[in-house]
C-alpha positions as CSV (number, residue, x, y, z in Angstrom):
1,X,-204.0,138.4,38.7
2,X,-201.4,135.6,37.7
3,X,-197.9,135.9,39.1
4,X,-196.1,132.8,37.8
5,X,-193.5,134.4,36.0
6,X,-193.5,138.0,38.4
7,X,-195.4,141.0,38.9
8,X,-194.5,144.9,38.4
9,X,-196.1,147.5,39.9
10,X,-195.6,150.8,38.6
11,X,-196.8,153.6,40.5
12,X,-197.6,156.9,39.1
13,X,-197.6,160.2,40.4
14,X,-196.8,164.1,39.9
15,X,-193.7,164.8,41.9
16,X,-194.2,165.0,45.8
17,X,-197.2,163.1,46.2
18,X,-196.1,159.7,48.1
19,X,-194.9,157.7,45.1
20,X,-192.0,157.2,47.8
21,X,-193.3,156.4,50.7
22,X,-196.2,154.0,48.8
23,X,-193.6,152.4,47.1
24,X,-192.0,151.2,50.2
25,X,-195.2,150.0,51.7
26,X,-195.5,147.9,48.8
27,X,-192.3,147.1,48.6
28,X,-192.2,145.9,52.2
29,X,-194.9,142.9,52.2
30,X,-193.2,139.3,51.6
31,X,-192.1,138.5,48.4
32,X,-191.6,141.9,46.8
33,X,-188.9,144.1,46.4
34,X,-188.8,147.7,45.9
35,X,-186.6,149.2,43.2
36,X,-187.3,152.3,43.8
37,X,-187.1,155.3,40.4
38,X,-185.8,152.4,38.6
39,X,-186.0,154.5,35.3
40,X,-183.3,157.0,36.2
41,X,-180.8,155.2,36.3
42,X,-181.4,154.9,32.5
43,X,-183.0,158.3,32.0
44,X,-181.2,160.7,34.8
45,X,-182.7,163.9,35.7
46,X,-180.5,164.5,38.6
47,X,-177.5,164.4,40.1
48,X,-177.9,161.5,42.4
49,X,-179.7,159.6,39.6
50,X,-176.6,159.1,37.9
51,X,-175.1,157.1,41.0
52,X,-176.1,153.5,40.4
53,X,-175.8,152.0,43.8
54,X,-177.9,150.2,46.0
55,X,-179.7,152.1,48.8
56,X,-177.8,150.0,51.6
57,X,-174.7,152.5,51.4
58,X,-172.6,149.0,51.7
59,X,-169.2,149.7,49.5
60,X,-169.0,145.9,48.2
61,X,-172.8,145.9,47.3
62,X,-173.6,143.8,44.5
63,X,-177.2,144.2,44.3
64,X,-177.2,145.8,40.7
65,X,-174.0,144.3,38.8
66,X,-175.4,142.2,36.2
67,X,-178.4,144.3,36.1
68,X,-178.3,148.0,35.1
69,X,-175.2,147.0,32.9
70,X,-177.3,146.8,29.9
71,X,-180.0,149.0,28.1
72,X,-183.3,149.5,30.0
73,X,-184.6,146.6,27.8
74,X,-185.7,143.5,29.8
75,X,-184.1,145.4,33.2
76,X,-186.8,143.9,35.3
77,X,-186.7,140.5,33.9
78,X,-183.3,140.7,34.9
79,X,-184.0,141.7,38.4
80,X,-186.4,139.0,38.5
81,X,-183.8,136.2,37.6
82,X,-181.4,137.4,40.1
83,X,-183.6,137.7,43.1
84,X,-186.7,135.2,44.2
85,X,-189.2,137.7,44.7
86,X,-192.7,137.7,43.1
87,X,-193.3,141.2,42.9
88,X,-191.1,144.3,42.0
89,X,-192.5,147.7,42.9
90,X,-191.1,150.0,40.6
91,X,-191.9,153.9,41.3
92,X,-190.4,155.6,38.0
93,X,-193.1,158.3,37.3
94,X,-192.2,158.6,33.5
95,X,-195.3,157.8,31.7
96,X,-193.4,156.9,28.8
97,X,-191.0,154.6,31.3
98,X,-194.2,152.9,32.6
99,X,-195.8,152.3,28.7
100,X,-192.7,151.0,27.3
101,X,-191.5,148.4,30.0
102,X,-195.2,147.6,30.6
103,X,-195.4,146.6,27.4
104,X,-192.2,144.5,26.9
105,X,-193.0,142.9,30.3
106,X,-197.1,141.8,29.2
107,X,-195.4,140.3,26.1
108,X,-192.8,138.1,27.7
109,X,-195.5,136.1,30.3
110,X,-195.4,138.8,33.2
111,X,-198.1,140.6,35.2
112,X,-198.3,144.4,35.2
113,X,-200.3,146.3,37.8
114,X,-200.3,150.2,37.5
115,X,-201.4,152.3,40.4
116,X,-201.4,155.9,40.2
117,X,-201.3,158.1,43.5
118,X,-204.0,160.6,43.6
119,X,-202.8,164.0,45.8
120,X,-205.5,167.1,45.1
121,X,-204.5,169.9,43.3
122,X,-204.0,172.1,46.5
123,X,-202.1,169.3,48.4
124,X,-199.7,168.7,45.6
125,X,-199.5,173.3,45.6
126,X,-198.4,173.1,49.3
127,X,-195.7,170.4,48.6
128,X,-194.1,172.4,45.8
129,X,-194.6,175.7,48.0
130,X,-192.7,173.9,51.0
131,X,-189.6,173.5,48.1
132,X,-189.5,176.9,47.3
133,X,-190.9,176.4,43.6
134,X,-194.5,176.9,43.9
135,X,-194.5,178.4,40.7
136,X,-194.0,175.1,38.7
137,X,-196.7,173.3,40.7
138,X,-199.7,173.8,38.3
139,X,-197.8,172.8,34.9
140,X,-196.3,170.4,36.4
141,X,-199.3,168.6,38.1
142,X,-201.7,169.0,34.4
143,X,-198.9,167.9,32.0
144,X,-198.4,164.6,34.2
145,X,-201.7,163.3,34.6
146,X,-202.6,164.5,30.8
147,X,-199.9,162.1,29.7
148,X,-200.3,159.7,32.5
149,X,-203.7,159.4,31.5
150,X,-202.8,159.4,27.6
151,X,-199.8,156.6,27.9
152,X,-201.0,154.4,30.5
153,X,-204.5,152.5,29.8
154,X,-205.3,150.5,32.8
155,X,-204.6,151.7,36.7
156,X,-205.7,151.9,39.8
157,X,-205.9,155.1,42.1
158,X,-204.7,155.5,45.4
159,X,-205.6,158.7,47.1
160,X,-202.4,160.1,49.1
161,X,-204.6,160.2,51.8
162,X,-205.2,156.3,52.5
163,X,-201.8,156.0,52.4
164,X,-201.1,158.3,55.3
165,X,-204.8,157.6,56.5
166,X,-202.9,154.7,58.5
167,X,-202.5,150.9,57.4
168,X,-206.5,150.0,57.4
169,X,-207.2,152.7,54.7
170,X,-204.2,151.7,52.0
171,X,-205.5,147.7,52.9
172,X,-208.3,148.5,52.0
173,X,-207.1,150.0,48.6
174,X,-204.8,147.3,47.9
175,X,-207.0,144.7,48.4
176,X,-209.2,146.5,45.5
177,X,-206.4,146.0,43.8
178,X,-205.1,142.5,44.6
């Protein structure tokens, strides 16, 4: 995989499947920047998505100034220009976001790696139950994966178990991804 201009790693997953922890683990490696669910700054679904602030909580932080001011088009390019990172890790789960931004990035000479974190259906059901929204899990799980498999062409699957299984399980999977 070429990283001359930079690589964006998109993490896809059904809700409550471990995308945040995987993003933080990958994004903590040298030369990487985790950027959270960046797409939610443009397509907010919940109250906390509307607030465009850095996770550092510093009142004078200018991390996102000049980056989020425009449309989502070229947002990853703006981040690469602002920061000296080789990898960006975007955990926006929306398959439309992943497809559109991937096509845009590849067209501009960036590399894209798509990773789908896979949590077994029974485990997803438990996660939904813990949040008292169990009645929605099956429909969400099926619809998400149907859409993801339709829109995202090339991707690597990382089982949730390998993420929580400690460093060895994840390292092996990440070696496969490159």
